[in-house]
N, C-alpha and C positions, 0 to 999 in steps of 0.2 A: 504494500500500500504506500502511495506517495503521501508524505506528511504535508502539513501546512507550510513547513519550512521550504520544501521543494516547490510547492504550488505558488507561494508568494514570491519566491525568488524568480520564478519564471514570469510572473506578472510584472515584477520590477524590471526585469530584462526587456520584456515586451514594451513597457512604458518608455524606457530609454531608446529602444529601437524606433518607436513611433515618433520621437522628437529629435531627429538627428541634427537639425540645424539650429537648435537652441543652445548649443554649447553645454557646459556642465549644468546639470539639472539639480536644483536643491532637493534634498530628501523630503522636505515638507510638501513640495509640489507633487511628488510621486505619491506620498502618503494620502494627500487629498484626493487625487485622481483615482487611486486604487482603493480608497476607503480602508486603509490598513494603518495601524498606528505607526507613527514615526519611530517610536522606541523599538518596535519589532523590526522595522526595516534597517535600523542601525545595526542590529545583530546580523542581519543577512548580508549587508554590504561588506562587513568585515571579511566574511568567507569569500564573497565574490571578488573582492580586491586581492585577497591572499591567493586566490585561484587564478588571478590575472585575467578575469573576464571583464572587469570594469576597472576604471581608475577614478580616483577622487582628487578634487582640487579644493583647497581650503581658502578661507578669506572671502572678501567681497567678490561676488560673481562665481563663487565656488559651487561645487555640487559633484555629481557623478556622470560619467559618460562611458560608452562602450569602448573597449580597446581595439576592436575590429569592426568591420562592416557587418551589419545585421545578418546578411545572408551567409556569413561565415560561422555563425553559431548554430549548433544543433541543440535541440531540446534535451537530447540524451546527455550531452556534456554538462549542461546546467544541472540537470537532476542528479547525475552521479556526483558532481561536486558537493551538492547540498545533502544528498541522501546517502551517499556511499554507493557501492556497486549495486547494479540492478539485478543481481543474482536472484533467481526465482526460488531456489532452495539452498539451504545452508551448505550442502556438500559441493555446490558449484561456485561458491564465493571465492574470490581470488586468494584469500588467505586461509582457505579451508585445508585442513589436514587431509591427506589421502585416505579415502574410505576403504577399509579392508574388504568391503563387499562390492566395490565398484565393478570388478570383473564379472560378478554374477548377478548384478542388480538388473532386474528386468525393466524397471521404470526409468533408469538413468537416461536412455535415449529420449524418452518423453520429456524429461525435465531439460535436457540439453536443447532439444528442438524448441520448446516453449521459451527458454531463456534467449535463444537466438532470435525468435520472433519479437520478443519484448525489446531486446537491444536494437535490432534493425529498425523496428518501428520508431522508437524515440530518436535514434541517430539519423533517420531519414527526414525528420521534421526540422525545419529551420525557423528561426525567429520570424523571418519575412513571410512565412506561411500564415502567420496569425496577426499581422499588423495591417 
């Protein structure tokens, strides 16, 4: 399940993508447009800046902007930054220990295929598909 953190980060990124010519956008403007508390967005932008998806400018005229063109961002990269791996089952997580039953697991191919569908779905969607 995608949490509020992932969903609101995506909304924040879409808001920035929808206003490319406004320069750095103050967080209060995004909060008002998205009807999300500024305090909550402050938490999200820290992760987005650290993940190099957005950049911040302080002082007068400061705010946040995308680091790349909107069409260069996939929904998948945003969600994985905020949520962690999109693994559908624990045994397929990147940091999972090898399962001793993997060689005989009848359902492993099902989970691998489902995981690939989820990954490919989110990584095929770009910010520009939703602005």
